[in-house]
C-alpha positions, -999 to +999 in steps of 0.1 A: +144+449+096+150+445+133+132+471+155+152+480+186+130+476+217+132+498+248+146+468+267+174+464+242+182+502+245+182+500+282+205+470+281+229+487+258+230+518+281+235+496+311+264+477+294+281+510+284+279+523+320+293+490+333+322+491+309+330+527+319+329+517+355+352+488+348+377+512+333+373+534+364+381+504+387+412+495+366+425+531+369+416+539+405+417+505+423+454+507+432+447+539+451+420+523+472+441+511+501+414+512+528+379+497+530+363+531+532+380+544+501+370+513+483+334+518+492+334+555+481+354+550+449+344+515+436+314+501+453+290+530+456+293+539+419+282+504+409+252+506+432+243+538+415+245+521+381+221+494+394+197+521+404+203+518+441+213+554+447+238+554+476+225+588+488+189+578+490+183+562+524+151+546+511+172+525+488+206+521+505+214+521+542+251+520+551+263+504+584+229+487+587+221+474+621+190+456+634+180+436+664+178+402+649+180+368+667+215+354+663+231+388+654+257+401+678+251+434+696+265+464+677+273+442+647+265+459+614+264+450+577+281+474+553+251+480+530+215+470+531+196+475+498+159+482+500+130+479+476+097+493+488+109+497+524+119+460+525+155+448+527+163+427+497+201+424+497+231+427+521+266+436+510+298+431+529+327+453+517+364+447+518+394+468+508+405+466+472+438+452+484+422+424+503+416+390+489+380+379+495+368+344+502+334+328+508+337+328+546+319+357+561+302+348+594+289+384+600+271+385+566+258+350+571+243+359+605+224+389+590+213+369+560+201+340+581+182+362+604+163+382+577+138+361+558+130+389+534+166+390+521+173+364+494+206+378+481+239+388+497+272+398+483+309+401+492+331+425+473+364+443+472+353+465+444+369+445+416+355+410+424+319+404+434+305+372+448+267+367+452+251+342+475+215+329+482+199+300+501+195+272+476+206+244+499+185+253+529+159+280+532+171+312+550+206+298+554+232+315+532+250+290+509+287+285+516+295+289+479+284+318+455+260+312+427+277+341+407+312+353+406+324+381+384+353+405+381+353+441+369+386+435+351+373+406+330+336+414+324+318+392+298+286+396+280+271+369+303+282+389+334+266+421+321+233+402+313+231+387+348+239+420+365+211+436+345+187+416+365+199+432+398+187+466+389+164+484+414+135+487+389+137+451+379+148+435+413+126+404+417+139+381+446+123+349+433+136+356+397+171+360+411+168+327+431+158+311+398+188+327+382+209+313+410+195+278+405+201+280+368+237+291+373+245+263+398+230+237+374+247+252+343+281+252+361+276+216+373+265+204+338+294+222+321+319+206+345+304+172+339+304+176+301+339+190+301+352+162+323+335+136+301+350+150+270+385+153+285+386+121+305+368+098+281+356+068+302+343+035+290+306+044+296+310+074+273+328+052+247+301+026+250+274+053+244+292+067+213+299+032+199+263+021+205+250+051+185+275+047+157+261+016+140+293-004+147+286-041+140+308-054+168+302-068+202+309-039+227+330-059+251+357-046+274+385-053+250+369-036+221+359-005+241+395-001+254+408-005+218+385+023+204+389+047+234+418+067+219+398+069+187+367+082+205+389+108+223+403+119+189+368+121+174+356+143+203+384+167+197+376+168+160+339+173+166+346+202+190+370+219+167+346+215+138+318+230+158+339+260+167+351+266+132+316+262+118+303+286+144+329+312+135+324+309+098+286+311+098+282+338+123+267+370+108+291+399+105+268+422+126+265+397+154+303+391+153+309+428+158+284+429+186+299+399+204+334+414+200+322+446+216+307+428+246+329+397+251+363+414+245+381+426+276+371+461+286+406+470+295+429+488+270+466+482+268+483+479+301+519+493+306+540+475+332+549+500+359+584+485+365+592+480+328+575+504+303+588+482+274+563+455+285+528+465+272+500+440+275+477+446+246+440+441+242+448+414+217+469+395+243+441+398+269+416+385+245+439+355+237+441+348+275+402+348+277+400+324+248+424+300+265+403+301+297+372+296+275+387+264+261+400+250+294+370+257+316+388+247+348+389+257+385+427+256+384+443+291+386+451+302+351+470+335+348+491+354+323+526+368+325+538+393+299+575+398+290+593+418+264+597+387+242+563+370+245+530+368+263+527+336+284+497+318+299+506+299+331+491+273+354+491+284+391+514+313+383+544+289+378+567+301+350+578+265+342+542+254+338+533+275+308+507+261+285+510+287+257+533+315+246+521+342+222+546+362+200+531+392+183+558+411+164+564+409+127+541+379+126+518+364+151+522+329+163+520+307+194+541+279+208+530+250+230+550+231+257+544+198+239+561+181+209+536+181+181+527+146+168+517+139+132+481+136+143+483+171+160+500+186+130+472+173+108+447+189+132+465+222+128+463+219+090+426+210+091+421+242+110+437+260+081+466+273+102+502+273+092+530+257+112+566+248+109+563+221+135+569+244+165+553+277+157+515+279+150+507+311+131+475+328+139+458+360+126+437+368+156+431+353+191+399+335+180+420+312+158+431+291+188+394+280+192+401+260+160+428+240+178+411+236+212+422+200+213+459+211+213+453+237+240+437+210+262+466+187+255+490+214+267+469+219+298+470+182+306+507+182+301+515+211+325+490+198+350+508+164+353+534+166+381+554+137+366+564+159+338+582+183+362+600+159+385+637+160+388+653+142+358+623+147+335+621+173+307+597+200+317+593+211+281+603+198+248+605+233+233+630+260+237+620+296+239+614+311+204+629+345+197 
């Protein structure tokens, strides 16, 4: 029998508060048209959840100003968070309607002039970007070590924010977290790139470990490269299916509660017939989980289907989800015999165009096909004048 610890209880309470806050941001964000309103309605409540009570000047000082070398006269940072009378974190606030970026000279000057501060953040209430000084001591990095959005919180986001609480705030531990995040992201990109763009070195490595009694020359490696790529897709799909089938029921329920989008159904303001469901939002997250790219992936809901787009371009859709009498997806590629076999191995039904699914997690079984669709819509040659942008017509 598992005995629930105080730490686990604290984590559960923290997660529930964050989810409630995320729902609040989703409802109230559109009304926050100024920076001041954003601070009051969206930013300060999160600081309170973290234990940095906004109305306790020992913990939070708004419009913080200090006479530091390099800081301009009368220049202030929106929030300075304190632990034991020492500033530990600076926050620059933007309006909810404002797109944030990594360039914030004012925040950098304050950070660079305050050796005690190891963490800084920029936020518009819905998106938070956290920075530290990994590349050069006391110089704020140009890229964040952690980015998260209140409208798409994951279990990993909640776990990392848990370490920012006032009673657990440890600057060096957070720097270690930052290092781990940077390395993990870098390793993930490298592994994803190696699996997608199978090069000869990777093929040579696989062949040398597979007891193939052949000379591994250039010609042979080029010959088996497509086979290695297919083997990678099979292996990834098998790992996903195995993970889903062996996962304990209780753990599955727990993961569903934390990883699933915190938003409920969203009704389109201009067309009430368009309702984006939690099921569709989860499908969108599963697609992003498979692709793992820095390209801008977004969704567009219609009365007929729910579409996932590359860079917001309606002609570059990489998946359409239909959820009416039966649930199925279509892809912008013509399915080959090999791909049809992959669908059957995943124990999903298809008529050659439609791939029937019971729940969003089913697409993890055909991650190779999702990646094929992504590669197709990413290729500009497929969308030049005179070429066919898609081999499939819209399914009604």
